[in-house]
C-alpha positions as CSV (number, residue, x, y, z in Angstrom):
1,M,-6.4,7.1,-0.5
2,G,-8.4,10.3,-0.5
3,E,-9.6,12.0,2.7
4,A,-12.0,14.9,3.3
5,V,-11.2,16.0,6.8
6,R,-14.1,17.5,8.9
7,D,-12.1,20.2,10.7
8,E,-12.9,23.6,9.4
9,A,-9.5,25.1,10.4
10,I,-7.7,22.5,8.4
11,G,-10.0,23.1,5.4
12,R,-9.3,26.9,5.5
13,V,-5.5,26.6,5.7
14,Y,-4.7,23.4,3.8
15,G,-7.8,22.6,1.8
16,G,-10.6,20.2,2.9
17,A,-9.5,17.1,1.0
18,S,-6.2,15.4,0.1
19,L,-4.8,12.4,-1.7
20,A,-1.9,10.4,-0.3
21,G,-0.4,6.9,-0.1
22,E,-1.5,4.3,2.4
23,V,-0.4,0.7,3.0
24,A,-3.0,-1.8,4.2
25,L,-2.3,-5.4,5.2
26,S,-5.0,-7.9,5.9
27,A,-5.0,-11.5,7.0
28,G,-7.8,-14.0,6.6
29,L,-8.8,-15.9,9.7
30,P,-11.3,-18.8,10.1
31,F,-15.0,-18.2,9.4
32,G,-14.5,-15.2,7.1
33,I,-13.0,-13.0,9.8
34,E,-10.2,-10.7,8.7
35,A,-7.7,-8.7,10.7
36,G,-6.2,-5.5,9.1
37,L,-3.6,-2.9,9.7
38,L,-3.5,0.5,7.8
39,V,-0.7,3.1,7.9
40,G,-0.8,6.3,5.9
41,Y,1.1,9.6,5.6
42,R,0.1,13.0,4.5
43,R,2.0,16.3,4.2
44,L,-0.2,19.4,3.4
45,A,1.1,22.8,2.6
46,G,-0.9,26.0,3.3
47,S,-0.7,29.7,3.9
48,A,-0.7,31.2,7.4
49,L,-3.8,33.1,8.3
50,T,-4.2,36.6,9.7
51,A,-6.1,37.3,12.9
52,E,-9.2,37.9,10.7
53,G,-8.8,34.4,9.1
54,A,-7.6,35.6,5.7
55,P,-4.3,34.2,4.1
56,D,-1.5,36.6,5.0
57,G,0.4,35.8,1.8
58,T,3.8,36.0,3.4
59,S,4.2,32.9,5.5
60,S,3.8,29.3,4.5
61,T,2.7,26.6,6.9
62,W,2.6,22.8,6.7
63,L,0.8,20.0,8.5
64,W,1.7,16.4,8.4
65,Y,-0.3,13.6,9.8
66,A,0.0,9.8,9.9
67,P,-3.2,7.8,10.5
68,V,-2.8,4.3,11.8
69,A,-5.6,1.8,12.4
70,A,-6.1,-1.8,13.3
71,T,-9.4,-3.4,12.2
72,V,-11.3,-6.6,12.6
73,G,-13.9,-7.4,10.1
74,Y,-15.7,-9.9,7.9
75,G,-15.0,-10.8,4.3
76,Y,-17.5,-12.5,2.0
77,D,-16.4,-14.2,-1.3
78,M,-19.0,-13.7,-4.0
79,G,-17.1,-15.6,-6.7
80,T,-16.1,-12.7,-9.0
81,V,-15.6,-10.2,-6.1
82,D,-14.8,-10.2,-2.4
83,L,-16.7,-7.8,-0.2
84,F,-15.3,-6.8,3.2
85,A,-16.1,-4.6,6.1
86,G,-14.1,-3.8,9.2
87,L,-14.1,-1.7,12.4
88,G,-11.3,-0.9,14.8
89,P,-9.3,1.7,16.8
90,S,-7.3,4.4,15.0
91,Y,-4.7,6.9,16.0
92,V,-3.6,10.0,14.1
93,V,-0.1,11.4,14.9
94,W,0.3,15.0,13.7
95,A,2.6,18.0,13.6
96,E,2.1,21.5,12.3
97,D,4.5,24.3,11.6
98,P,2.4,27.5,11.6
99,G,5.0,29.4,9.6
100,T,5.8,32.0,12.2
101,Q,9.2,33.5,12.5
102,A,9.6,32.0,16.0
103,G,9.4,28.6,14.4
104,V,7.2,27.2,17.2
105,G,5.3,24.1,16.1
106,Y,2.5,22.1,17.4
107,S,2.1,18.3,17.6
108,G,-0.1,15.7,19.1
109,G,-2.2,12.6,18.6
110,K,-5.9,11.8,18.4
111,I,-7.5,8.5,19.2
112,G,-10.4,7.5,17.1
113,L,-12.4,4.7,15.4
114,L,-12.3,3.6,11.8
115,L,-15.2,2.0,9.9
116,E,-14.3,0.8,6.5
117,G,-15.7,-1.4,3.8
118,G,-15.1,-2.2,0.2
119,A,-14.5,-4.8,-2.6
120,R,-11.6,-6.7,-4.0
121,V,-11.9,-7.5,-7.7
122,P,-9.4,-10.1,-9.1
123,L,-7.4,-8.9,-12.1
124,G,-6.9,-11.6,-14.8
125,R,-5.6,-15.0,-14.1
126,P,-3.9,-16.1,-10.9
127,L,-0.3,-15.3,-10.4
128,T,1.3,-18.7,-10.2
129,D,4.8,-19.4,-11.3
130,I,7.2,-22.2,-10.5
131,R,10.1,-19.7,-10.0
132,Y,8.6,-18.6,-6.7
133,E,8.9,-20.5,-3.5
134,P,6.0,-20.4,-1.1
135,P,4.8,-18.0,0.2
136,S,4.6,-16.4,-3.2
137,P,2.0,-14.0,-4.7
138,T,-1.0,-15.9,-6.0
139,A,-3.3,-13.2,-7.4
140,A,-3.4,-9.5,-8.1
141,E,-6.6,-7.6,-7.4
142,L,-8.1,-4.1,-7.6
143,V,-9.1,-2.9,-4.1
144,L,-11.9,-0.3,-3.7
145,T,-12.6,1.1,-0.2
146,A,-14.8,3.7,1.5
147,G,-15.0,4.5,5.2
148,W,-15.2,7.0,8.0
149,R,-12.6,7.8,10.7
150,G,-13.9,9.6,13.7
151,T,-11.6,11.1,16.4
152,F,-12.5,11.6,20.0
153,R,-12.2,14.4,22.5
154,R,-11.0,13.8,26.0
155,R,-13.8,13.6,28.6
156,G,-14.7,16.9,30.0
157,D,-13.3,19.0,27.2
158,E,-15.3,22.1,26.6
159,C,-15.0,23.7,23.2
160,P,-16.2,27.3,23.0
161,D,-15.9,28.9,19.6
162,T,-13.1,31.2,20.8
163,N,-10.9,28.3,21.9
164,P,-11.6,25.1,20.0
165,C,-10.4,21.7,21.3
166,G,-7.6,21.2,18.8
167,L,-7.7,19.7,15.4
168,D,-10.3,17.2,14.4
169,F,-9.0,14.5,12.1
170,S,-12.4,12.8,11.5
171,A,-12.6,12.1,7.8
172,L,-14.5,10.6,5.0
173,R,-12.2,8.2,3.2
174,V,-12.3,6.8,-0.3
175,G,-9.6,4.9,-2.1
176,A,-8.6,2.5,-4.8
177,G,-5.4,0.5,-5.1
178,L,-3.6,-2.6,-6.2
179,G,-3.6,-5.6,-3.9
180,V,-1.4,-8.7,-4.0
181,R,-2.7,-11.9,-2.5
182,F,-0.4,-14.5,-0.9
């Protein structure tokens, strides 16, 4: 899954976009309704900045974050492809080591909302084999997704330019992966 994070500070220090692994589970419910769970992990390396905002060249810094989301959506079988869309709450847990000699790090979490949609394309013939006992894999599929994760601020937070309200993990998300259907 690739993400382009909206936060300018993350973009300056770590780059604006990253690729990382993510695991998504979804379950079909009656009437085309689907429930999903997504868990990801990213670790980004960067260079500490001077007070003027330029890389200092002497200190390295890192940021890791783990986005988690639960979605409820709708899936539509079009015969050769399944389309799906979902919406649900998300939470991003993060920690940063600013690379200072004091070793003081920062961490936290951000609540948000994930909107995601995509397509599942079956690959070849169904995976059926008498060696497997139910539940066994029945099909492999290519999964293409795109979405947006927005994170929220606490009510009443004021964000002057000199003291921003912390990191913003809102992101445009695009991905492709291999799915196994049971």
